[in-house]
C-alpha positions as CSV (number, residue, x, y, z in Angstrom):
1,Q,0.2,20.1,-4.2
2,V,-0.5,16.3,-3.8
3,Q,2.0,14.2,-2.3
4,F,2.2,10.6,-0.9
5,V,5.4,9.3,0.7
6,E,5.9,5.6,1.0
7,S,8.3,4.0,3.9
8,G,8.5,0.8,5.7
9,G,9.5,-1.4,2.7
10,G,12.8,-3.8,2.7
11,L,14.4,-7.4,2.4
12,V,12.4,-10.2,4.3
13,Q,12.7,-13.8,4.2
14,P,9.6,-15.8,3.0
15,G,7.0,-16.2,5.8
16,G,8.4,-12.7,7.3
17,S,6.3,-9.6,7.9
18,L,6.5,-5.8,7.0
19,R,4.5,-2.8,7.8
20,L,4.2,0.0,5.3
21,S,3.1,3.5,5.8
22,C,2.2,6.1,3.8
23,A,2.3,9.7,4.3
24,A,0.0,11.8,2.4
25,S,-0.4,15.7,2.2
26,G,-2.2,18.4,-0.2
27,I,-5.8,16.5,-0.2
28,A,-8.5,16.1,2.1
29,F,-7.3,12.7,3.2
30,N,-10.1,11.4,5.6
31,I,-12.9,11.6,2.8
32,Y,-11.3,9.4,0.1
33,I,-10.9,5.9,-0.3
34,M,-7.6,5.2,-0.3
35,A,-5.8,2.2,-1.8
36,W,-2.3,0.5,-2.2
37,Y,-0.7,-0.8,-5.3
38,R,2.4,-2.5,-6.5
39,Q,4.6,-3.3,-9.3
40,A,6.4,-6.0,-9.8
41,P,9.5,-5.8,-12.4
42,G,8.2,-6.3,-16.3
43,K,4.5,-6.3,-14.7
44,Q,1.5,-3.4,-14.7
45,R,0.8,-1.6,-11.7
46,E,-1.9,-3.7,-9.6
47,L,-4.3,-2.4,-6.8
48,V,-3.8,-4.5,-3.8
49,A,-5.9,-3.4,-0.6
50,T,-8.8,-0.9,-0.6
51,I,-10.6,1.3,2.5
52,T,-12.9,3.4,2.7
53,S,-13.2,6.4,5.1
54,S,-14.9,4.6,7.8
55,G,-12.7,1.6,7.6
56,R,-14.1,-0.9,5.2
57,T,-11.8,-3.0,3.4
58,N,-11.1,-5.0,0.3
59,Y,-8.4,-7.1,-1.1
60,V,-7.2,-8.6,-4.0
61,E,-7.7,-12.4,-3.9
62,S,-4.0,-13.1,-3.8
63,V,-3.1,-11.4,-0.5
64,E,-6.4,-11.9,1.4
65,R,-5.6,-13.0,5.2
66,R,-2.0,-12.1,4.9
67,F,-2.6,-8.3,4.3
68,F,-4.1,-5.6,6.1
69,I,-5.1,-2.2,5.3
70,S,-5.8,0.6,7.9
71,R,-5.5,4.3,8.4
72,D,-5.2,6.9,10.5
73,N,-7.0,10.1,9.4
74,T,-5.9,12.3,11.9
75,K,-2.5,11.7,10.8
76,A,-3.3,11.5,7.1
77,T,-1.5,8.0,7.0
78,L,-2.3,4.6,5.3
79,Y,-1.0,1.6,6.4
80,L,-0.3,-1.7,4.9
81,Q,0.4,-4.7,7.1
82,M,1.7,-7.9,5.2
83,I,2.2,-11.0,7.1
84,N,3.3,-14.6,5.7
85,L,5.1,-12.8,2.8
86,K,5.8,-14.6,-0.4
87,P,8.4,-14.2,-3.1
88,E,5.4,-13.2,-5.5
89,D,5.1,-10.4,-3.1
90,T,8.3,-8.6,-4.3
91,A,7.5,-5.6,-5.7
92,T,7.5,-1.4,-5.1
93,Y,4.3,-0.8,-3.4
94,Y,2.5,2.5,-3.6
95,C,-0.7,4.4,-2.2
96,N,-3.2,6.4,-3.9
97,R,-6.6,7.6,-3.9
98,A,-8.5,4.5,-5.1
99,L,-10.6,5.8,-7.6
100,D,-8.7,8.9,-9.0
101,T,-5.0,8.3,-9.2
102,S,-4.7,11.7,-11.7
103,N,-2.5,13.2,-8.9
104,G,0.4,11.3,-9.5
105,W,2.7,9.0,-7.4
106,G,5.1,9.0,-4.8
107,Q,8.3,7.2,-5.0
108,G,7.1,3.8,-3.5
109,T,9.0,1.7,-1.2
110,Q,10.6,-1.6,-2.6
111,V,9.5,-4.9,-0.7
112,T,11.8,-7.8,-1.6
113,V,11.1,-11.3,-0.5
114,S,13.9,-13.7,-0.6
115,S,15.7,-16.3,1.2
């Protein structure tokens, strides 16, 4: 059974930083392009960042140079380092495969950016 467990969210002031983690199980983690997604209240889930199995990364323009995705294939864990957070980054953050999310979603981790 595929499972993603996200953690590391919280309440942070504008300009602050957080590091999210996602532990994956039930998949051959190391072969997949993995991604972080987020969903803000009243909005659709959006793709934020992707990383290939070899470490090549890509970001949505709104988070470039502020968010950094990485992975540890030996631990089947995905990370998202976020710096200079803005109120518009407030959302629930999820990890999943980038090209196929049919296996379902974890519970996500809530990130709230507010003063």
